[in-house]
N, C-alpha and C positions, 0 to 999 in steps of 0.2 A: 504494500500500500504506500509506504513512504517513497519508494522508487517511482511509482506512478505519479505521486504528487510532484516530485522533483522534475520529472520529465514533462509535466503538464498534461498528462493523460487523465488525471483525476483532479477535479477542481477543489474538492473539499473533503476532509476526512476527520473523524474523531479519533485521535491518537491517545492511547492511555498507557498506563504502566503495565498493562497486560497481566500476566500471572505472577509478577513479582510480589504483590501484596500477600500472597499465601505464605511466602517466606519472610517477608519484611513489611508488615502492615503500615509502618510509618511513611513509607514511600507514597501512600495514597494521597498525602497532602498535595503532591504535585498534580493530581487529577482535578483539583478544585478549579472550576471555571473562573476566568478573569482574575486569577491569582496575581498575575503580573500585568502591568499596564501596557508594556511593549516588550519586544524580545530583548532589547538592550538591558532592561531591568532584570529580566529572567537570567540572562547570562551573568550579570554582575552578582546576583544573589547566589546562583549555583556555582560560580567560580570563587565565591568568598567563604567565610567561616561556616555558614549554614550548609553549603554544598559539601565542604570538607567533612563535616560531621555526618551528614547523610551517607556519603561514600564510605567513610570509615565504619560506621555502624553496619551498613549493608554488606560490605566485604567481610567484616568479622562474622556476621550471621552466615554468609555463604561458606566461609571457611569451616565453621563448626559443622555444618551439614556435610560438606565435602569429607572432612576427616571421619565423621561417623560412618559414611558410606564406605570409605576406604577400609576402615577397620572391619566392617562386615564382609566386604568383598575379599579381603586378604586372609580372613579366618584368624585374625589376631585376638578375637574375643574369646574368653574362656568358654570351653564347651562342657556340657554336662553329659555324663554317661547314664544310660538307662539300665537299670538292673534287671 
C-alpha cells in the first residue's frame, strides 16, 4: 500500500501501526488522528527524546520475545521426564 501511495497509484490510505500493538501497546499513541499538525512536527517529535524512548522500549520488548523464542527453539529450557 505504501508503495502504491508513493508511486501515485493510490491517492489515499489509512496507515496504522499494524500488528505491533499486540507486542507493544504503547505504540498505539501514534495511531491517534491529527496527533501532529504537519509532518515536520511529527519528525521533530519522533527524532527527539519521545521517539528515542518509544524505540528503546519497543526494541527491548522485541528483544525479550526474541530470546524467549530462541530458548524454546534451541531446547535450552529445562525438560521434565515423565515417569
